C-alpha positions as CSV (number, residue, x, y, z in Angstrom):
1,M,-63.2,-5.5,68.4
2,I,-63.1,-5.4,64.6
3,R,-59.3,-5.5,64.7
4,F,-59.3,-8.5,67.0
5,L,-61.8,-10.2,64.6
6,A,-59.4,-9.5,61.7
7,D,-56.5,-11.0,63.7
8,I,-58.5,-14.2,64.2
9,I,-59.5,-14.4,60.6
10,L,-55.9,-13.9,59.5
11,F,-54.6,-16.5,61.8
12,L,-57.2,-19.0,60.6
13,S,-56.6,-18.1,57.0
14,I,-53.0,-19.2,57.3
15,F,-54.1,-22.7,58.0
16,I,-57.2,-22.9,55.7
17,F,-56.3,-20.9,52.6
18,P,-53.3,-20.9,50.3
19,W,-50.5,-18.6,51.2
20,W,-51.3,-16.0,48.6
21,V,-54.9,-15.5,50.0
22,S,-53.5,-14.9,53.4
23,L,-51.0,-12.4,51.9
24,L,-53.8,-10.5,50.2
25,L,-55.7,-10.4,53.5
26,I,-52.6,-9.1,55.3
27,L,-52.2,-6.4,52.7
28,F,-55.8,-5.4,52.9
29,C,-55.6,-5.1,56.7
30,I,-52.4,-3.0,56.5
31,F,-54.3,-0.4,54.5
32,V,-57.5,-0.6,56.5
33,F,-56.2,-0.4,60.1
34,N,-53.8,2.1,61.6
35,N,-50.5,0.7,62.8
36,F,-51.3,-2.9,62.0
37,Y,-48.1,-4.4,63.4
38,E,-49.6,-7.9,63.5
39,A,-49.0,-8.0,59.8
40,L,-45.3,-8.5,60.4
41,F,-46.0,-11.4,62.7
42,F,-48.4,-13.1,60.3
43,A,-46.0,-12.6,57.4
44,F,-43.2,-14.3,59.4
45,F,-45.6,-17.1,60.3
46,I,-46.5,-17.6,56.6
47,D,-42.8,-17.8,55.8
48,S,-42.2,-20.3,58.6
49,A,-45.3,-22.4,57.8
50,Y,-45.0,-22.6,54.0
51,S,-41.2,-22.2,53.6
52,L,-41.7,-20.2,50.4
53,S,-38.8,-19.5,48.2
54,L,-39.4,-16.5,45.9
55,F,-36.4,-17.3,43.7
56,S,-36.1,-20.9,42.5
57,S,-32.3,-21.0,42.2
58,V,-31.6,-19.2,45.5
59,N,-32.7,-20.4,49.0
60,F,-34.3,-17.2,50.1
61,Y,-37.1,-18.1,52.4
62,F,-38.2,-14.8,54.0
63,G,-39.5,-13.0,50.9
64,V,-43.0,-12.6,52.1
65,S,-41.8,-11.0,55.4
66,I,-39.6,-8.6,53.6
67,F,-42.3,-7.7,51.1
68,V,-44.9,-7.1,53.9
69,S,-42.4,-5.0,55.8
70,I,-41.8,-2.8,52.8
71,V,-45.5,-2.4,52.2
72,F,-46.0,-1.7,55.9
73,V,-43.5,1.1,55.8
74,F,-44.8,2.7,52.6
75,S,-48.4,2.3,53.7
76,Y,-47.9,5.4,56.0
77,Y,-47.1,7.5,53.0
78,I,-49.8,6.0,50.8
79,K,-52.5,6.5,53.5
80,E,-51.6,10.2,53.8
81,I,-52.0,10.6,50.0
82,V,-55.1,8.5,49.5
83,K,-56.9,8.8,52.9
84,F,-57.9,5.1,52.8
85,N,-58.7,4.5,56.5
86,F,-62.1,3.0,56.9
87,F,-62.3,2.8,60.7
88,R,-60.8,6.2,61.6
């Protein structure tokens, strides 16, 4: 139930808040919940909605998705070291 509520809040935050607030919420949820695969979908949705280019001279529009994917993979190792899961 809490995870479903977090999904709804993340979905609404993409439309209400700036992109960086939604990114921070996604990163928080990655570290709070186990196997938060929805983060990849929300990151792709942020890239599609805002068309962000991380590098001004190069048209590279999927930087947020790649960043969230890297954090998602490394979060498994970080969680083992830190034991940061609240809802376990």
